[in-house]
N, CA and C atoms as an extended XYZ file, in Angstrom:
492
Properties=species:S:1:pos:R:3:atomname:S:1:resname:S:1:resid:I:1 pbc="F F F"
N       -16.744       53.594       29.795 N   UNK     1
C       -17.736       52.822       30.505 CA  UNK     1
C       -18.395       51.904       29.471 C   UNK     1
N       -18.390       52.803       28.046 N   UNK     2
C       -19.175       52.275       27.215 CA  UNK     2
C       -18.745       50.761       26.514 C   UNK     2
N       -17.317       49.843       26.772 N   UNK     3
C       -16.822       49.348       26.804 CA  UNK     3
C       -17.081       47.850       27.539 C   UNK     3
N       -17.658       48.473       28.499 N   UNK     4
C       -18.424       47.160       29.560 CA  UNK     4
C       -18.757       46.124       28.978 C   UNK     4
N       -20.057       46.054       28.130 N   UNK     5
C       -20.388       45.331       27.367 CA  UNK     5
C       -19.538       44.271       26.669 C   UNK     5
N       -18.697       44.728       26.254 N   UNK     6
C       -17.724       43.857       25.567 CA  UNK     6
C       -16.265       43.349       25.902 C   UNK     6
N       -16.345       44.002       26.664 N   UNK     7
C       -15.306       43.392       27.777 CA  UNK     7
C       -15.924       42.094       28.801 C   UNK     7
N       -16.883       42.561       28.986 N   UNK     8
C       -17.839       41.197       30.291 CA  UNK     8
C       -18.182       40.615       28.980 C   UNK     8
N       -18.538       40.247       27.905 N   UNK     9
C       -18.872       39.342       26.583 CA  UNK     9
C       -17.151       38.545       26.223 C   UNK     9
N       -16.149       39.505       26.365 N   UNK    10
C       -14.742       38.558       26.351 CA  UNK    10
C       -14.063       37.912       27.208 C   UNK    10
N       -14.166       38.805       28.386 N   UNK    11
C       -13.858       38.001       29.895 CA  UNK    11
C       -14.519       36.767       29.694 C   UNK    11
N       -15.781       36.815       30.217 N   UNK    12
C       -17.022       35.639       30.526 CA  UNK    12
C       -17.043       34.438       29.773 C   UNK    12
N       -16.630       34.698       28.355 N   UNK    13
C       -16.455       33.971       27.771 CA  UNK    13
C       -15.672       32.737       27.975 C   UNK    13
N       -14.274       33.189       28.532 N   UNK    14
C       -12.881       32.672       29.314 CA  UNK    14
C       -13.803       31.829       30.327 C   UNK    14
N       -14.559       32.916       31.026 N   UNK    15
C       -14.737       32.556       32.160 CA  UNK    15
C       -15.155       31.094       31.904 C   UNK    15
N       -16.695       30.738       30.994 N   UNK    16
C       -17.194       29.682       30.929 CA  UNK    16
C       -16.522       28.760       30.591 C   UNK    16
N       -15.372       28.605       29.778 N   UNK    17
C       -14.355       27.522       30.012 CA  UNK    17
C       -13.720       27.034       31.121 C   UNK    17
N       -13.924       28.101       31.964 N   UNK    18
C       -13.105       27.414       33.010 CA  UNK    18
C       -11.562       27.907       33.328 C   UNK    18
N       -11.050       29.035       32.584 N   UNK    19
C        -9.634       29.426       32.312 CA  UNK    19
C        -9.885       30.900       32.639 C   UNK    19
N       -10.927       31.527       33.267 N   UNK    20
C       -10.620       33.086       34.167 CA  UNK    20
C       -12.076       33.234       34.918 C   UNK    20
N       -11.606       34.165       35.719 N   UNK    21
C       -12.446       34.715       36.853 CA  UNK    21
C       -13.570       34.819       36.328 C   UNK    21
N       -14.421       34.704       36.545 N   UNK    22
C       -16.286       35.533       35.689 CA  UNK    22
C       -16.208       37.126       36.678 C   UNK    22
N       -16.110       37.752       36.040 N   UNK    23
C       -16.464       39.529       35.927 CA  UNK    23
C       -17.688       39.773       36.464 C   UNK    23
N       -18.696       40.556       36.352 N   UNK    24
C       -19.640       41.624       36.261 CA  UNK    24
C       -19.489       42.671       35.661 C   UNK    24
N       -20.944       43.355       35.658 N   UNK    25
C       -20.896       44.844       35.503 CA  UNK    25
C       -20.504       45.717       36.718 C   UNK    25
N       -20.725       45.559       37.924 N   UNK    26
C       -20.265       46.192       38.820 CA  UNK    26
C       -18.776       46.514       38.742 C   UNK    26
N       -18.027       45.148       38.999 N   UNK    27
C       -16.495       44.717       38.892 CA  UNK    27
C       -16.057       45.736       38.086 C   UNK    27
N       -16.417       45.033       36.752 N   UNK    28
C       -16.089       45.903       35.573 CA  UNK    28
C       -16.271       47.780       35.978 C   UNK    28
N       -17.106       48.174       36.034 N   UNK    29
C       -17.188       49.933       36.244 CA  UNK    29
C       -16.369       50.305       37.492 C   UNK    29
N       -16.798       49.646       38.504 N   UNK    30
C       -15.371       49.497       39.778 CA  UNK    30
C       -13.675       50.017       39.878 C   UNK    30
N       -13.738       49.061       38.553 N   UNK    31
C       -12.259       49.033       38.227 CA  UNK    31
C       -12.086       49.259       36.944 C   UNK    31
N       -12.638       50.269       35.935 N   UNK    32
C       -12.907       50.602       34.796 CA  UNK    32
C       -11.500       51.155       34.413 C   UNK    32
N       -10.700       51.937       35.848 N   UNK    33
C        -9.744       52.908       35.250 CA  UNK    33
C        -8.249       52.090       35.367 C   UNK    33
N        -8.409       50.567       35.716 N   UNK    34
C        -7.445       49.187       35.717 CA  UNK    34
C        -7.197       48.772       34.450 C   UNK    34
N        -8.088       48.887       33.705 N   UNK    35
C        -8.378       48.514       32.507 CA  UNK    35
C        -7.319       49.396       30.957 C   UNK    35
N        -7.048       48.347       30.362 N   UNK    36
C        -6.458       48.968       28.996 CA  UNK    36
C        -7.491       48.030       27.626 C   UNK    36
N        -7.775       48.364       26.579 N   UNK    37
C        -8.260       47.896       25.814 CA  UNK    37
C        -7.525       48.141       24.447 C   UNK    37
N        -8.387       47.365       23.802 N   UNK    38
C        -7.281       46.868       22.511 CA  UNK    38
C        -8.236       46.769       21.666 C   UNK    38
N        -8.461       48.079       20.163 N   UNK    39
C        -9.763       48.319       19.100 CA  UNK    39
C        -9.458       47.777       18.489 C   UNK    39
N       -10.563       47.315       17.227 N   UNK    40
C        -9.801       47.298       16.159 CA  UNK    40
C       -10.910       47.279       15.243 C   UNK    40
N       -11.158       48.775       14.251 N   UNK    41
C       -12.177       48.574       13.775 CA  UNK    41
C       -13.580       49.270       14.729 C   UNK    41
N       -12.912       49.706       15.606 N   UNK    42
C       -14.077       50.723       16.602 CA  UNK    42
C       -14.462       49.182       17.803 C   UNK    42
N       -13.982       47.711       17.765 N   UNK    43
C       -15.012       47.049       18.271 CA  UNK    43
C       -13.328       46.595       19.417 C   UNK    43
N       -14.259       46.054       20.626 N   UNK    44
C       -13.130       45.687       21.427 CA  UNK    44
C       -12.205       44.152       20.887 C   UNK    44
N       -11.251       43.938       20.966 N   UNK    45
C       -10.743       42.748       20.812 CA  UNK    45
C        -9.725       42.608       21.434 C   UNK    45
N        -9.440       42.914       23.006 N   UNK    46
C        -8.433       42.334       23.736 CA  UNK    46
C        -8.944       43.402       24.868 C   UNK    46
N        -8.713       42.667       26.470 N   UNK    47
C        -8.176       43.936       27.394 CA  UNK    47
C        -7.843       43.445       28.326 C   UNK    47
N        -6.967       43.684       29.522 N   UNK    48
C        -6.344       43.510       30.333 CA  UNK    48
C        -6.336       44.741       31.456 C   UNK    48
N        -6.152       44.266       32.706 N   UNK    49
C        -6.252       45.015       33.991 CA  UNK    49
C        -4.670       45.224       34.681 C   UNK    49
N        -4.284       46.470       35.440 N   UNK    50
C        -3.142       46.303       36.276 CA  UNK    50
C        -3.555       46.842       37.338 C   UNK    50
N        -4.328       45.865       38.449 N   UNK    51
C        -4.471       46.183       39.287 CA  UNK    51
C        -3.467       46.330       40.557 C   UNK    51
N        -3.610       47.765       41.590 N   UNK    52
C        -2.600       47.975       42.575 CA  UNK    52
C        -3.099       47.286       43.908 C   UNK    52
N        -1.439       47.193       44.339 N   UNK    53
C        -1.686       46.599       45.636 CA  UNK    53
C        -0.976       47.097       46.491 C   UNK    53
N        -0.121       48.771       46.305 N   UNK    54
C         0.565       48.993       47.275 CA  UNK    54
C         1.429       49.937       46.234 C   UNK    54
N         2.194       50.367       46.829 N   UNK    55
C         3.110       51.223       46.041 CA  UNK    55
C         3.760       51.243       45.258 C   UNK    55
N         4.461       49.407       45.493 N   UNK    56
C         5.223       48.984       44.695 CA  UNK    56
C         4.849       47.392       43.524 C   UNK    56
N         3.829       47.334       43.891 N   UNK    57
C         3.285       46.097       43.057 CA  UNK    57
C         1.815       46.088       42.449 C   UNK    57
N         1.646       45.016       41.476 N   UNK    58
C         0.433       45.466       40.911 CA  UNK    58
C         0.028       43.502       40.170 C   UNK    58
N        -0.826       43.707       40.035 N   UNK    59
C        -1.561       42.068       39.009 CA  UNK    59
C        -1.667       42.532       37.912 C   UNK    59
N        -1.912       41.427       36.895 N   UNK    60
C        -2.257       41.980       35.571 CA  UNK    60
C        -3.637       40.805       35.691 C   UNK    60
N        -4.710       41.236       35.645 N   UNK    61
C        -5.754       40.660       35.640 CA  UNK    61
C        -6.619       40.813       34.538 C   UNK    61
N        -7.337       39.778       34.098 N   UNK    62
C        -8.555       39.459       32.960 CA  UNK    62
C        -7.914       40.028       31.688 C   UNK    62
N        -6.995       39.277       31.357 N   UNK    63
C        -6.100       39.345       30.264 CA  UNK    63
C        -6.741       38.447       28.971 C   UNK    63
N        -6.981       39.073       28.258 N   UNK    64
C        -8.181       38.248       27.153 CA  UNK    64
C        -7.976       39.088       25.922 C   UNK    64
N        -7.391       38.417       24.886 N   UNK    65
C        -7.977       38.221       23.554 CA  UNK    65
C        -9.326       37.808       22.567 C   UNK    65
N        -9.844       38.588       21.569 N   UNK    66
C       -10.776       37.214       20.989 CA  UNK    66
C       -10.539       36.003       20.474 C   UNK    66
N       -10.922       34.643       20.734 N   UNK    67
C       -10.292       33.876       19.866 CA  UNK    67
C        -9.601       33.904       18.669 C   UNK    67
N       -10.239       34.661       17.895 N   UNK    68
C        -9.435       34.664       16.568 CA  UNK    68
C        -8.303       35.699       16.562 C   UNK    68
N        -8.046       36.095       17.504 N   UNK    69
C        -6.746       37.104       17.717 CA  UNK    69
C        -5.188       36.235       18.253 C   UNK    69
N        -5.979       35.263       19.195 N   UNK    70
C        -4.573       34.512       19.392 CA  UNK    70
C        -3.286       34.631       18.309 C   UNK    70
N        -2.233       34.424       18.629 N   UNK    71
C        -1.011       34.363       17.786 CA  UNK    71
C        -1.054       35.975       16.861 C   UNK    71
N        -1.620       36.752       17.489 N   UNK    72
C        -1.833       37.850       16.077 CA  UNK    72
C        -0.760       38.808       17.197 C   UNK    72
N        -0.216       38.773       18.181 N   UNK    73
C         0.490       39.770       18.904 CA  UNK    73
C        -0.533       40.806       19.741 C   UNK    73
N        -1.374       40.553       20.099 N   UNK    74
C        -2.842       41.258       20.713 CA  UNK    74
C        -2.209       41.130       21.611 C   UNK    74
N        -1.801       39.751       22.911 N   UNK    75
C        -1.744       39.715       23.572 CA  UNK    75
C        -0.406       40.648       24.280 C   UNK    75
N         0.326       40.290       23.276 N   UNK    76
C         2.164       40.931       23.704 CA  UNK    76
C         1.388       42.378       23.547 C   UNK    76
N         0.797       43.004       22.731 N   UNK    77
C         0.751       44.517       22.881 CA  UNK    77
C         0.542       44.371       24.083 C   UNK    77
N        -0.898       44.521       24.517 N   UNK    78
C        -1.532       44.778       26.098 CA  UNK    78
C        -0.634       44.399       27.316 C   UNK    78
N         0.094       43.307       26.933 N   UNK    79
C         1.408       43.653       28.003 CA  UNK    79
C         2.144       44.186       27.922 C   UNK    79
N         2.473       44.636       26.853 N   UNK    80
C         3.319       45.352       26.777 CA  UNK    80
C         2.741       47.006       27.120 C   UNK    80
N         1.642       47.175       27.168 N   UNK    81
C         1.353       48.842       27.218 CA  UNK    81
C         0.798       48.598       29.215 C   UNK    81
N         0.458       47.188       29.803 N   UNK    82
C         0.717       47.427       30.871 CA  UNK    82
C         2.115       46.807       31.721 C   UNK    82
N         3.088       46.968       30.919 N   UNK    83
C         3.934       46.901       31.117 CA  UNK    83
C         4.791       47.938       31.157 C   UNK    83
N         4.512       49.144       30.257 N   UNK    84
C         5.006       50.858       30.357 CA  UNK    84
C         4.149       51.388       31.430 C   UNK    84
N         2.846       50.903       31.505 N   UNK    85
C         2.128       51.740       32.746 CA  UNK    85
C         2.889       51.461       34.202 C   UNK    85
N         3.165       50.103       34.280 N   UNK    86
C         3.861       49.697       35.994 CA  UNK    86
C         4.635       50.386       35.981 C   UNK    86
N         5.845       51.071       35.323 N   UNK    87
C         6.795       51.468       34.852 CA  UNK    87
C         6.764       53.040       35.696 C   UNK    87
N         5.730       53.486       34.125 N   UNK    88
C         5.647       54.782       34.569 CA  UNK    88
C         4.908       55.183       36.334 C   UNK    88
N         4.607       54.048       36.736 N   UNK    89
C         4.165       54.157       37.870 CA  UNK    89
C         5.147       53.995       39.263 C   UNK    89
N         6.186       53.302       38.422 N   UNK    90
C         7.325       53.199       39.711 CA  UNK    90
C         7.085       51.679       39.894 C   UNK    90
N         6.209       51.090       39.471 N   UNK    91
C         6.523       49.692       40.407 CA  UNK    91
C         7.276       48.683       40.019 C   UNK    91
N         7.597       48.039       41.475 N   UNK    92
C         8.394       47.172       41.531 CA  UNK    92
C         8.732       45.741       40.749 C   UNK    92
N         7.571       44.935       41.076 N   UNK    93
C         6.848       43.824       40.590 CA  UNK    93
C         5.298       44.022       40.096 C   UNK    93
N         5.431       42.978       39.355 N   UNK    94
C         4.285       43.130       38.486 CA  UNK    94
C         3.730       41.131       38.741 C   UNK    94
N         2.727       40.485       38.837 N   UNK    95
C         2.230       39.246       39.077 CA  UNK    95
C         1.135       38.889       38.497 C   UNK    95
N         0.650       37.283       38.268 N   UNK    96
C        -0.214       37.035       38.003 CA  UNK    96
C        -0.768       35.577       37.889 C   UNK    96
N        -2.025       35.221       38.068 N   UNK    97
C        -2.495       34.309       38.350 CA  UNK    97
C        -2.922       33.656       36.902 C   UNK    97
N        -1.822       32.509       36.330 N   UNK    98
C        -2.310       31.916       34.506 CA  UNK    98
C        -2.202       30.927       34.118 C   UNK    98
N        -3.280       30.351       33.563 N   UNK    99
C        -3.055       28.944       32.598 CA  UNK    99
C        -2.376       29.470       31.573 C   UNK    99
N        -1.549       30.061       31.182 N   UNK   100
C        -0.577       29.648       29.940 CA  UNK   100
C         0.136       30.293       30.382 C   UNK   100
N         1.242       30.016       31.312 N   UNK   101
C         3.004       30.524       32.190 CA  UNK   101
C         3.844       30.637       30.401 C   UNK   101
N         3.475       29.878       29.438 N   UNK   102
C         4.739       30.320       28.792 CA  UNK   102
C         4.532       31.468       28.069 C   UNK   102
N         3.702       31.467       27.831 N   UNK   103
C         3.107       33.467       27.288 CA  UNK   103
C         3.702       34.348       28.264 C   UNK   103
N         3.344       33.955       29.555 N   UNK   104
C         4.578       34.991       30.598 CA  UNK   104
C         5.588       34.779       30.901 C   UNK   104
N         6.191       33.946       30.095 N   UNK   105
C         7.394       33.538       30.435 CA  UNK   105
C         8.067       34.394       29.151 C   UNK   105
N         7.887       34.372       27.725 N   UNK   106
C         8.170       35.226       26.706 CA  UNK   106
C         8.345       36.701       27.359 C   UNK   106
N         7.402       37.484       28.180 N   UNK   107
C         7.083       38.349       28.562 CA  UNK   107
C         8.048       39.027       29.781 C   UNK   107
N         8.938       38.283       30.443 N   UNK   108
C        10.003       37.938       31.086 CA  UNK   108
C         9.497       37.501       32.629 C   UNK   108
N         8.122       37.035       33.016 N   UNK   109
C         7.884       36.846       33.794 CA  UNK   109
C         8.640       35.202       34.525 C   UNK   109
N         8.673       34.894       35.430 N   UNK   110
C         8.938       33.679       36.218 CA  UNK   110
C         8.033       32.898       37.092 C   UNK   110
N         7.800       31.786       36.896 N   UNK   111
C         6.693       31.313       37.618 CA  UNK   111
C         7.593       31.175       39.449 C   UNK   111
N         6.528       31.034       40.179 N   UNK   112
C         6.533       31.524       41.538 CA  UNK   112
C         5.776       30.839       42.367 C   UNK   112
N         6.012       30.369       43.545 N   UNK   113
C         4.803       29.792       44.468 CA  UNK   113
C         4.052       30.728       44.843 C   UNK   113
N         2.618       30.267       45.106 N   UNK   114
C         1.974       31.574       44.876 CA  UNK   114
C         1.887       31.950       46.483 C   UNK   114
N         2.614       31.504       47.437 N   UNK   115
C         2.460       31.663       48.819 CA  UNK   115
C         3.728       32.575       49.201 C   UNK   115
N         5.036       32.975       47.659 N   UNK   116
C         4.781       34.540       48.207 CA  UNK   116
C         4.503       35.956       47.357 C   UNK   116
N         3.030       35.476       47.049 N   UNK   117
C         2.437       36.090       46.900 CA  UNK   117
C         1.645       36.964       48.164 C   UNK   117
N         1.387       38.674       47.543 N   UNK   118
C         1.089       38.914       48.785 CA  UNK   118
C        -0.739       38.812       49.267 C   UNK   118
N        -1.005       38.094       50.463 N   UNK   119
C        -2.713       37.722       50.874 CA  UNK   119
C        -3.485       37.897       50.047 C   UNK   119
N        -3.323       39.791       50.232 N   UNK   120
C        -4.749       40.326       49.999 CA  UNK   120
C        -5.147       39.826       48.356 C   UNK   120
N        -4.345       39.463       47.740 N   UNK   121
C        -4.154       39.053       45.987 CA  UNK   121
C        -5.191       37.863       46.032 C   UNK   121
N        -4.836       37.204       46.990 N   UNK   122
C        -5.699       36.009       46.870 CA  UNK   122
C        -7.400       36.411       47.267 C   UNK   122
N        -7.929       37.480       47.600 N   UNK   123
C        -9.228       37.930       48.172 CA  UNK   123
C       -10.166       37.691       46.650 C   UNK   123
N        -9.975       37.589       45.663 N   UNK   124
C       -10.991       36.864       44.616 CA  UNK   124
C       -11.137       35.806       44.305 C   UNK   124
N        -9.960       35.432       44.828 N   UNK   125
C        -9.856       33.709       44.774 CA  UNK   125
C       -11.508       32.923       46.074 C   UNK   125
N       -11.742       33.528       46.693 N   UNK   126
C       -12.678       33.273       47.744 CA  UNK   126
C       -13.893       32.755       47.143 C   UNK   126
N       -14.151       33.723       45.885 N   UNK   127
C       -15.489       33.237       44.849 CA  UNK   127
C       -15.302       32.464       44.051 C   UNK   127
N       -13.902       32.074       43.494 N   UNK   128
C       -13.097       31.676       42.290 CA  UNK   128
C       -14.318       29.672       42.927 C   UNK   128
N       -14.706       29.335       41.762 N   UNK   129
C       -15.691       28.424       42.040 CA  UNK   129
C       -14.360       26.988       41.863 C   UNK   129
N       -13.023       27.378       41.533 N   UNK   130
C       -11.853       26.337       41.912 CA  UNK   130
C       -10.984       26.704       43.196 C   UNK   130
N       -11.516       27.123       44.224 N   UNK   131
C       -10.685       27.979       44.964 CA  UNK   131
C       -10.304       26.858       46.060 C   UNK   131
N       -10.766       25.646       46.141 N   UNK   132
C       -10.138       24.122       46.756 CA  UNK   132
C        -9.881       23.760       46.164 C   UNK   132
N        -9.290       24.014       44.895 N   UNK   133
C        -8.443       23.005       43.963 CA  UNK   133
C        -8.153       23.787       42.989 C   UNK   133
N        -7.488       24.905       43.223 N   UNK   134
C        -6.531       26.095       42.269 CA  UNK   134
C        -5.879       25.561       40.906 C   UNK   134
N        -5.497       25.126       40.200 N   UNK   135
C        -5.029       24.610       39.363 CA  UNK   135
C        -4.218       25.646       38.545 C   UNK   135
N        -4.156       27.153       38.814 N   UNK   136
C        -3.074       28.162       38.254 CA  UNK   136
C        -2.199       28.760       38.666 C   UNK   136
N        -1.449       29.279       37.887 N   UNK   137
C         0.490       28.958       38.264 CA  UNK   137
C         0.693       30.511       38.325 C   UNK   137
N         0.745       31.243       39.192 N   UNK   138
C         1.295       32.229       39.738 CA  UNK   138
C         2.917       32.449       39.581 C   UNK   138
N         2.783       33.531       38.955 N   UNK   139
C         4.043       34.437       37.627 CA  UNK   139
C         4.236       35.783       38.400 C   UNK   139
N         5.612       35.964       38.345 N   UNK   140
C         5.835       37.397       38.694 CA  UNK   140
C         6.901       37.935       38.004 C   UNK   140
N         7.255       38.901       37.368 N   UNK   141
C         8.667       39.781       36.898 CA  UNK   141
C         8.990       41.312       37.823 C   UNK   141
N         9.725       41.057       37.909 N   UNK   142
C        10.892       42.372       38.829 CA  UNK   142
C        11.045       43.198       37.592 C   UNK   142
N        10.249       44.482       37.911 N   UNK   143
C        10.604       45.692       36.723 CA  UNK   143
C        12.317       46.254       37.631 C   UNK   143
N        12.387       46.003       38.663 N   UNK   144
C        13.681       47.074       39.070 CA  UNK   144
C        15.001       45.661       39.592 C   UNK   144
N        16.458       45.764       39.095 N   UNK   145
C        16.885       44.771       39.519 CA  UNK   145
C        17.209       44.305       41.144 C   UNK   145
N        16.624       43.398       41.333 N   UNK   146
C        16.488       42.805       42.794 CA  UNK   146
C        15.425       42.739       43.629 C   UNK   146
N        14.470       43.281       43.182 N   UNK   147
C        13.041       43.689       43.219 CA  UNK   147
C        12.476       42.474       43.873 C   UNK   147
N        12.333       42.619       45.243 N   UNK   148
C        11.366       41.346       45.591 CA  UNK   148
C        10.197       41.639       46.352 C   UNK   148
N         9.135       41.293       46.894 N   UNK   149
C         8.171       41.674       47.837 CA  UNK   149
C         8.892       41.855       49.587 C   UNK   149
N         9.448       41.015       49.882 N   UNK   150
C        10.021       41.624       51.075 CA  UNK   150
C        11.008       42.512       50.882 C   UNK   150
N        11.456       43.117       49.822 N   UNK   151
C        12.288       44.288       49.855 CA  UNK   151
C        11.544       45.514       49.422 C   UNK   151
N        10.345       45.496       49.517 N   UNK   152
C         9.229       46.423       48.936 CA  UNK   152
C         8.203       46.910       50.102 C   UNK   152
N         8.478       45.976       51.425 N   UNK   153
C         7.585       46.138       52.134 CA  UNK   153
C         6.381       45.714       52.151 C   UNK   153
N         6.009       44.651       51.292 N   UNK   154
C         4.622       43.985       50.781 CA  UNK   154
C         4.462       42.935       52.276 C   UNK   154
N         3.488       42.911       52.476 N   UNK   155
C         3.220       41.959       53.637 CA  UNK   155
C         3.654       40.749       53.552 C   UNK   155
N         4.176       40.304       54.651 N   UNK   156
C         4.949       38.877       54.475 CA  UNK   156
C         3.233       37.922       54.469 C   UNK   156
N         3.824       37.046       53.517 N   UNK   157
C         2.086       35.730       52.973 CA  UNK   157
C         1.910       34.895       54.338 C   UNK   157
N         0.872       34.224       54.587 N   UNK   158
C         0.442       33.887       55.619 CA  UNK   158
C        -0.614       32.929       55.415 C   UNK   158
N        -0.463       32.016       56.265 N   UNK   159
C        -0.857       30.749       55.677 CA  UNK   159
C        -2.224       30.702       56.856 C   UNK   159
N        -3.737       30.399       55.903 N   UNK   160
C        -5.033       31.034       56.413 CA  UNK   160
C        -5.253       29.911       56.157 C   UNK   160
N        -5.951       28.868       57.268 N   UNK   161
C        -6.941       27.814       56.880 CA  UNK   161
C        -7.880       28.605       57.105 C   UNK   161
N        -9.067       28.118       56.186 N   UNK   162
C       -10.757       28.494       56.261 CA  UNK   162
C       -11.128       27.286       56.284 C   UNK   162
N       -12.455       26.976       56.218 N   UNK   163
C       -13.355       25.630       56.995 CA  UNK   163
C       -13.681       25.249       55.351 C   UNK   163
N       -13.782       24.151       55.236 N   UNK   164
C       -13.569       22.873       54.141 CA  UNK   164
C       -15.055       22.662       54.226 C   UNK   164
């Protein structure tokens, strides 16, 4: 819990630039068990969350490293830790919404159409300032050969029309 202020500063720094969903103290406290942090000299240099959507699928959220840590392998280290955690929980698939699909591609993710993802993955989208004009890219990684959302019993995506 003591890491929350540093995590908030890191995540919301990217949110101010419009490239990450802002978080608040309550959200981080509520989901603190989802997070892995990277420390250097006692300070937080990065964070990322593995948020579960069911027994077989999870989302990578709030992946952030200090700007001066970009290109040092810090993001890769966080992703490797989350990948190991996902495998320890015997997950089938992991997905993310991102503006840096090239980074995720290096980690074994492929781009997918957002309609392929479980509808409940969109719950945070409703409060996003870019909801009506989302430009994030959906990526997904199968952790088991042949794993697909329909094979693991994930709810089928549904088109929902919201008032404009």
